[in-house]
C-alpha positions as CSV (number, residue, x, y, z in Angstrom):
1,X,48.2,-192.8,-39.1
2,X,51.6,-193.6,-37.5
3,X,53.4,-191.2,-39.8
4,X,50.8,-188.5,-38.9
5,X,51.5,-188.9,-35.2
6,X,55.2,-188.8,-35.6
7,X,55.0,-185.8,-37.9
8,X,52.9,-183.9,-35.4
9,X,55.4,-184.7,-32.6
10,X,58.3,-183.7,-34.9
11,X,56.5,-180.5,-36.0
12,X,56.7,-179.1,-32.5
13,X,60.4,-179.8,-32.3
14,X,60.4,-182.5,-29.6
15,X,61.9,-185.2,-31.8
16,X,64.4,-184.8,-34.7
17,X,63.2,-186.0,-38.1
18,X,65.9,-188.7,-38.2
19,X,64.7,-190.0,-34.8
20,X,61.1,-190.0,-36.1
21,X,62.1,-192.1,-39.1
22,X,64.0,-194.5,-36.8
23,X,61.1,-194.9,-34.5
24,X,58.7,-195.5,-37.4
25,X,61.0,-198.2,-38.8
26,X,61.2,-199.9,-35.4
27,X,57.4,-199.9,-34.9
28,X,56.8,-201.2,-38.5
29,X,59.4,-204.0,-38.0
30,X,57.9,-205.1,-34.7
31,X,54.3,-205.0,-36.2
32,X,55.5,-207.0,-39.2
33,X,57.1,-209.6,-36.9
34,X,53.9,-209.9,-34.9
35,X,51.7,-210.2,-38.0
36,X,54.0,-212.9,-39.3
37,X,54.6,-215.0,-36.1
38,X,51.2,-214.8,-34.4
39,X,49.1,-216.2,-37.2
40,X,51.7,-218.9,-37.8
41,X,51.7,-220.0,-34.2
42,X,47.9,-220.0,-34.0
43,X,47.5,-222.0,-37.2
44,X,50.2,-224.6,-36.2
45,X,48.3,-225.1,-33.0
46,X,45.0,-225.3,-34.7
47,X,46.0,-228.1,-37.0
48,X,47.4,-230.2,-34.1
49,X,51.1,-229.8,-34.8
50,X,51.8,-229.0,-31.2
51,X,50.3,-232.2,-30.0
52,X,53.1,-234.5,-29.1
53,X,50.8,-237.5,-29.1
54,X,49.7,-236.9,-32.7
55,X,49.4,-240.2,-34.8
56,X,50.3,-239.2,-38.3
57,X,52.7,-240.3,-41.0
58,X,55.3,-237.9,-42.3
59,X,53.1,-237.2,-45.3
60,X,50.2,-236.3,-43.1
61,X,52.5,-234.0,-41.1
62,X,53.6,-232.3,-44.3
63,X,50.0,-231.8,-45.3
64,X,49.2,-230.2,-42.0
65,X,52.1,-227.9,-42.2
66,X,51.0,-226.8,-45.7
67,X,47.5,-226.1,-44.4
68,X,48.9,-224.2,-41.4
69,X,51.2,-222.0,-43.6
70,X,48.3,-221.3,-46.1
71,X,46.0,-220.3,-43.3
72,X,48.7,-218.1,-41.6
73,X,49.3,-216.3,-44.9
74,X,45.6,-215.6,-45.3
75,X,45.2,-214.5,-41.7
76,X,48.3,-212.2,-42.0
77,X,46.9,-210.6,-45.1
78,X,43.6,-210.0,-43.3
79,X,45.4,-208.2,-40.5
80,X,47.2,-205.9,-42.9
81,X,43.8,-205.1,-44.7
82,X,42.1,-204.1,-41.5
83,X,45.0,-202.1,-40.0
84,X,46.7,-198.9,-41.4
85,X,50.1,-200.7,-41.6
86,X,51.5,-200.9,-45.1
87,X,52.2,-204.3,-46.7
88,X,55.9,-205.4,-46.6
89,X,58.0,-205.2,-49.8
90,X,56.7,-207.2,-52.7
91,X,57.0,-211.0,-52.3
92,X,58.8,-210.7,-49.0
93,X,56.0,-212.4,-47.1
94,X,55.7,-215.1,-49.7
95,X,59.4,-215.9,-49.3
96,X,59.1,-215.9,-45.5
97,X,56.2,-218.3,-45.5
98,X,57.8,-220.5,-48.1
99,X,61.0,-220.7,-46.1
100,X,58.9,-221.5,-43.0
101,X,57.2,-224.4,-44.8
102,X,60.5,-225.8,-45.9
103,X,62.1,-225.3,-42.5
104,X,59.2,-226.9,-40.6
105,X,59.1,-229.9,-43.0
106,X,62.8,-230.6,-42.7
107,X,62.7,-230.1,-38.9
108,X,59.8,-232.5,-38.5
109,X,61.5,-235.1,-40.7
110,X,64.7,-235.0,-38.6
111,X,62.6,-235.2,-35.4
112,X,60.6,-238.2,-36.6
113,X,63.7,-240.0,-37.8
114,X,65.5,-239.4,-34.5
115,X,62.5,-240.5,-32.4
116,X,62.5,-237.2,-30.4
117,X,59.5,-238.5,-28.4
118,X,61.9,-240.7,-26.4
119,X,63.9,-237.7,-25.1
120,X,63.3,-236.7,-21.4
121,X,60.9,-239.6,-20.6
122,X,60.0,-240.0,-17.0
123,X,60.9,-243.4,-15.5
124,X,57.9,-244.5,-13.4
125,X,57.2,-247.5,-11.2
126,X,53.7,-248.7,-10.4
127,X,53.0,-249.9,-6.9
128,X,50.2,-252.4,-7.5
129,X,49.3,-255.0,-10.2
130,X,45.6,-255.4,-9.8
131,X,42.4,-253.8,-11.1
132,X,43.4,-250.2,-10.4
133,X,46.8,-250.7,-12.0
134,X,45.0,-252.1,-15.1
135,X,43.7,-248.5,-15.7
136,X,47.0,-247.8,-17.4
137,X,46.4,-250.5,-20.0
138,X,42.8,-249.4,-20.6
139,X,43.4,-245.7,-20.8
140,X,46.9,-245.6,-22.3
141,X,46.7,-248.5,-24.8
142,X,48.7,-247.0,-27.6
143,X,52.5,-246.3,-27.6
144,X,51.7,-242.6,-28.4
145,X,49.8,-242.4,-25.2
146,X,53.0,-243.1,-23.2
147,X,55.4,-240.7,-24.9
148,X,56.1,-239.0,-21.6
149,X,56.7,-242.0,-19.4
150,X,59.0,-245.0,-19.4
151,X,57.1,-247.6,-17.4
152,X,59.6,-249.8,-15.6
153,X,57.0,-252.3,-14.3
154,X,54.4,-253.2,-11.7
155,X,55.1,-254.4,-8.2
156,X,52.2,-256.6,-6.8
157,X,50.8,-255.5,-3.4
158,X,48.8,-257.7,-0.9
159,X,45.1,-257.6,-1.8
160,X,45.6,-257.0,-5.5
161,X,43.1,-258.6,-7.9
162,X,45.7,-260.0,-10.2
163,X,43.3,-262.0,-12.3
164,X,41.5,-258.9,-13.6
165,X,44.4,-256.8,-14.6
166,X,46.8,-258.6,-17.1
167,X,49.5,-255.9,-16.6
168,X,53.1,-256.4,-17.6
169,X,55.9,-256.5,-16.7
170,X,55.1,-257.7,-13.2
171,X,58.3,-257.3,-11.0
172,X,59.0,-260.0,-8.4
173,X,61.7,-258.4,-6.2
174,X,62.8,-258.9,-2.6
175,X,64.8,-255.6,-2.6
176,X,63.4,-252.9,-0.4
177,X,61.4,-250.4,-2.4
178,X,63.7,-247.4,-1.7
179,X,66.7,-249.4,-2.8
180,X,65.0,-250.6,-6.0
181,X,64.0,-247.1,-6.8
182,X,67.5,-245.8,-6.3
183,X,69.1,-248.6,-8.4
184,X,66.8,-248.1,-11.3
185,X,66.8,-244.3,-11.2
186,X,63.0,-244.2,-10.8
187,X,61.6,-240.6,-10.8
188,X,58.0,-241.3,-10.0
189,X,56.0,-243.9,-8.1
190,X,52.3,-244.5,-9.0
191,X,50.2,-245.8,-6.1
192,X,47.7,-248.3,-7.7
193,X,47.2,-250.9,-5.0
194,X,43.6,-252.3,-4.8
195,X,43.8,-252.4,-1.0
196,X,45.9,-249.6,0.5
197,X,45.2,-249.8,4.2
198,X,48.1,-251.6,6.0
199,X,49.6,-252.8,2.7
200,X,51.7,-249.9,1.5
201,X,55.4,-249.8,2.5
202,X,55.0,-246.4,4.2
203,X,58.6,-246.1,5.5
204,X,60.1,-246.9,2.1
205,X,57.7,-244.4,0.4
206,X,58.7,-241.7,2.9
207,X,62.4,-242.4,2.2
208,X,61.7,-242.2,-1.6
209,X,59.9,-238.9,-1.1
210,X,62.8,-237.5,0.9
211,X,65.1,-238.5,-2.0
212,X,63.1,-236.4,-4.5
213,X,61.0,-239.2,-6.0
214,X,57.4,-238.0,-6.8
215,X,54.6,-240.1,-5.4
216,X,51.3,-239.8,-7.3
217,X,47.9,-241.6,-7.1
218,X,46.8,-243.6,-10.1
219,X,43.7,-241.4,-10.6
220,X,45.9,-238.3,-10.8
221,X,48.4,-240.0,-13.1
222,X,45.7,-241.0,-15.6
223,X,44.2,-237.5,-15.4
224,X,47.5,-235.9,-16.1
225,X,48.6,-238.1,-18.9
226,X,45.2,-238.7,-20.7
227,X,43.1,-235.7,-19.9
228,X,40.3,-237.8,-18.4
229,X,38.9,-238.8,-15.0
230,X,38.6,-242.5,-14.2
231,X,34.9,-242.4,-13.3
232,X,34.8,-246.1,-12.1
233,X,37.5,-245.6,-9.5
234,X,36.9,-242.1,-8.0
235,X,35.1,-241.6,-4.7
236,X,32.4,-239.0,-3.8
237,X,35.1,-236.9,-2.1
238,X,36.7,-236.3,-5.5
239,X,33.5,-234.6,-6.7
240,X,33.2,-232.6,-3.4
241,X,36.7,-231.3,-3.3
242,X,37.2,-230.7,-7.0
243,X,34.0,-228.7,-7.8
244,X,34.6,-225.5,-9.8
245,X,33.7,-222.2,-8.1
246,X,31.0,-220.3,-9.8
247,X,31.9,-217.1,-11.6
248,X,30.5,-213.8,-10.1
249,X,27.9,-211.9,-12.1
250,X,30.5,-209.7,-13.8
251,X,32.6,-212.7,-14.8
252,X,29.5,-214.5,-16.2
253,X,28.5,-211.4,-18.2
254,X,32.0,-211.0,-19.6
255,X,32.1,-214.7,-20.5
256,X,28.7,-214.3,-22.2
257,X,30.1,-211.3,-24.2
258,X,33.1,-213.4,-25.2
259,X,30.8,-216.2,-26.5
260,X,28.5,-213.7,-28.3
261,X,31.5,-212.0,-29.9
262,X,32.9,-215.4,-31.2
263,X,29.4,-216.3,-32.4
264,X,29.0,-213.1,-34.4
265,X,32.5,-213.4,-35.9
266,X,31.7,-217.0,-37.1
267,X,28.4,-215.9,-38.5
268,X,30.1,-213.2,-40.5
269,X,32.8,-215.6,-41.7
270,X,30.5,-218.5,-42.6
271,X,27.3,-217.0,-44.0
272,X,28.2,-218.2,-47.5
273,X,28.5,-221.7,-46.1
274,X,25.1,-221.4,-44.4
275,X,23.5,-220.5,-47.7
276,X,25.4,-223.4,-49.5
277,X,24.2,-225.9,-46.9
278,X,20.6,-224.7,-47.2
279,X,20.8,-225.1,-51.0
280,X,22.3,-228.6,-50.8
281,X,19.6,-229.8,-48.4
282,X,16.9,-228.4,-50.7
283,X,18.4,-229.9,-53.8
284,X,18.6,-233.4,-52.2
285,X,15.2,-233.5,-50.5
286,X,13.1,-231.0,-52.5
287,X,12.5,-227.3,-51.9
288,X,9.6,-228.0,-49.6
289,X,11.7,-230.1,-47.2
290,X,12.6,-228.4,-43.9
291,X,16.2,-227.2,-43.5
292,X,16.4,-226.7,-39.8
293,X,15.1,-228.8,-37.0
294,X,14.9,-228.2,-33.2
295,X,15.2,-230.8,-30.5
296,X,14.8,-230.7,-26.8
297,X,18.1,-231.0,-24.8
298,X,19.1,-230.9,-21.2
299,X,21.0,-227.8,-20.2
300,X,22.4,-226.1,-17.2
301,X,21.1,-227.6,-13.9
302,X,18.8,-229.9,-15.8
303,X,16.7,-227.2,-17.5
304,X,15.5,-228.1,-21.0
305,X,15.9,-225.9,-24.0
306,X,15.5,-226.3,-27.8
307,X,18.7,-226.8,-29.8
308,X,18.9,-225.8,-33.5
309,X,20.7,-227.8,-36.2
310,X,20.7,-228.3,-39.9
311,X,18.7,-231.4,-40.7
312,X,21.2,-234.2,-41.6
313,X,18.7,-237.1,-41.4
314,X,15.6,-238.1,-43.3
315,X,12.4,-236.3,-42.4
316,X,11.0,-239.5,-40.9
317,X,14.2,-240.4,-39.0
318,X,12.4,-240.9,-35.6
319,X,9.1,-242.4,-36.7
320,X,10.0,-245.4,-34.4
321,X,10.8,-243.1,-31.4
322,X,14.0,-241.6,-30.0
323,X,17.2,-243.3,-31.1
324,X,20.8,-242.5,-30.6
325,X,22.7,-241.9,-33.9
326,X,25.2,-244.6,-34.8
327,X,28.4,-244.3,-36.7
328,X,26.9,-245.7,-40.0
329,X,23.4,-244.6,-39.4
330,X,21.2,-245.4,-42.5
331,X,18.9,-242.4,-41.6
332,X,21.7,-239.9,-42.4
333,X,21.3,-238.3,-45.9
334,X,24.2,-237.8,-48.3
335,X,24.3,-234.1,-47.5
336,X,24.0,-235.1,-43.9
337,X,27.2,-237.1,-44.0
338,X,29.1,-234.2,-45.4
339,X,27.9,-231.5,-43.0
340,X,28.3,-233.8,-40.0
341,X,31.9,-234.6,-41.1
342,X,32.8,-230.9,-41.1
343,X,30.5,-229.9,-38.2
344,X,28.5,-227.6,-40.5
345,X,25.2,-229.1,-39.1
346,X,25.9,-227.4,-35.8
347,X,26.3,-223.8,-37.1
348,X,22.6,-222.9,-36.3
349,X,23.5,-223.5,-32.6
350,X,25.1,-220.1,-32.7
351,X,21.6,-218.9,-32.0
352,X,21.6,-220.9,-28.7
353,X,24.9,-219.3,-27.9
354,X,23.6,-215.8,-28.5
355,X,20.5,-216.6,-26.4
356,X,22.7,-217.6,-23.5
357,X,21.5,-221.3,-23.5
358,X,24.9,-222.6,-24.5
359,X,28.5,-221.7,-24.4
360,X,31.0,-222.4,-27.2
361,X,32.8,-224.8,-24.9
362,X,31.2,-227.3,-22.6
363,X,29.7,-230.8,-22.4
364,X,27.5,-231.6,-25.3
365,X,23.8,-231.3,-24.3
366,X,22.0,-234.7,-24.3
367,X,18.3,-235.4,-25.0
368,X,16.3,-235.6,-21.8
369,X,15.2,-239.2,-22.6
370,X,18.8,-240.4,-22.7
371,X,20.0,-238.1,-20.0
372,X,17.5,-239.6,-17.5
373,X,18.7,-243.1,-18.4
374,X,22.4,-242.2,-18.1
375,X,21.8,-240.5,-14.7
376,X,20.4,-243.8,-13.3
377,X,23.2,-246.0,-14.6
378,X,26.4,-243.9,-14.8
379,X,27.9,-242.5,-11.5
380,X,28.4,-238.8,-11.4
381,X,26.7,-238.2,-14.8
382,X,24.6,-235.4,-13.4
383,X,27.8,-233.6,-12.4
384,X,28.1,-232.4,-16.1
385,X,24.9,-230.4,-15.7
386,X,26.6,-228.0,-13.3
387,X,28.1,-226.1,-16.3
388,X,26.4,-224.8,-19.5
389,X,26.5,-227.2,-22.5
390,X,28.7,-226.3,-25.4
391,X,29.0,-226.4,-29.2
392,X,32.3,-228.1,-28.8
393,X,34.2,-229.5,-25.8
394,X,37.1,-231.5,-24.4
395,X,35.2,-234.8,-24.8
396,X,34.5,-234.0,-28.5
397,X,38.2,-233.5,-29.1
398,X,39.4,-236.5,-27.2
399,X,36.5,-239.0,-27.9
400,X,34.7,-237.7,-30.9
401,X,31.8,-240.2,-31.2
402,X,29.3,-241.8,-28.9
403,X,26.4,-244.1,-29.7
404,X,25.7,-246.2,-26.6
405,X,26.1,-246.4,-22.8
406,X,29.8,-247.3,-22.9
407,X,30.6,-244.3,-25.1
408,X,28.6,-242.1,-22.7
409,X,30.8,-243.3,-19.9
410,X,34.0,-242.6,-21.9
411,X,32.9,-239.1,-22.8
412,X,31.9,-238.4,-19.2
413,X,35.5,-239.0,-18.2
414,X,36.6,-236.1,-20.4
415,X,33.7,-233.9,-19.4
416,X,34.6,-234.3,-15.7
417,X,38.2,-233.4,-16.5
418,X,37.0,-230.2,-18.3
419,X,34.7,-229.3,-15.4
420,X,37.6,-229.6,-12.9
421,X,40.1,-227.6,-15.0
422,X,37.6,-225.2,-16.6
423,X,39.2,-221.8,-17.3
424,X,39.1,-219.1,-20.0
425,X,42.5,-220.2,-21.4
426,X,41.4,-223.8,-21.5
427,X,38.3,-222.8,-23.4
428,X,40.4,-220.8,-25.9
429,X,42.7,-223.9,-26.4
430,X,39.7,-226.1,-27.1
431,X,38.3,-223.6,-29.6
432,X,41.6,-223.5,-31.5
433,X,41.9,-227.3,-31.5
434,X,38.3,-227.7,-32.7
435,X,39.5,-226.1,-36.0
436,X,41.5,-229.2,-36.6
437,X,38.3,-231.3,-36.6
438,X,36.7,-228.8,-39.1
439,X,39.7,-228.5,-41.4
440,X,40.4,-232.2,-41.7
441,X,36.8,-233.5,-41.6
442,X,37.1,-235.4,-38.3
443,X,33.5,-234.9,-37.2
444,X,31.1,-237.7,-37.1
């Protein structure tokens, strides 16, 4: 095709033949570069290698790199098959991907040995040592959660509930705040006092602000560092001022087309898996056993709809009434354990996406029985009903399992973060990161 276009232009004498060949070489080189780098970047992102908070050994990192390189090679091959571009010279792509694997493994080994996470950490000081300050310990327990910050300490404020926080180190200093900040090269102050009115050193904070120190509220700090909203500590004003604006009709239609397009692509790519799952369920439970089941769920603005899933539990799983699934639920079949682990049980929900009842990304739809209970006991729970539910979501990536009220609260923190920051690019990022769960069997 490309050669035909350039031949036609050259035929009429507008471009010399040597220039045509040069242009073709440039176009092919650029296309080959794109077909090499784009799949590689996407697959590295999809296996979690761009997550600076990843908790993996070097061996686990090497396995992920191998998976990413293999997927990139297959994706690149697919691009050449569906486009008129010729394949590069024999074995050139194989050498390039092999060298990429070797280079990435060596680079990661050097980075891990040199503790690269410690570079460029932000020195922060917490103003407060009570219950609100304790959010840092509860939401950022692991060292990997604090790779971006170097926490200098907590300065108690009048009115702090010290007995309920157990934070450390608590700093006892008589030095004015602005002087302390300057001496210790603090770059950010987190406001976490339990009682702010009349207790904050306003003049010192103003001086720090003038000196370029960032002042941030504890709720915003937790949201930025962990991707969740501290539900127990936000006020109604947070919900009012952070509500997402509704898309117009054209935007909604285009977003529905995007979801339908992804659903059709996944159906085309996974139909052999669908057949395999059907056969596995039949072989385990008998050929008369049902393969699919539908269940009522709460959707957009509280409207109910029927969700479709592959059956992963015994036929009589709810003979005692509605129950939330637990981590080691005895009702789950052997095939059910496998298809839940790789999220194959949720593939029939592509039907719900095509019908417009669900999006690919959004809060997971809950059963009305449990949704009503959570609305009565969990503040702002009904706020998650302002967007369509999804096949996957931010909460599923950050907190992949829930079996009781406490888990529902934790997942709501991430759902509210998603609702606040909802965008097309955020949805695409969540879709790419979901592939890590599928590839490495991290589903429940």
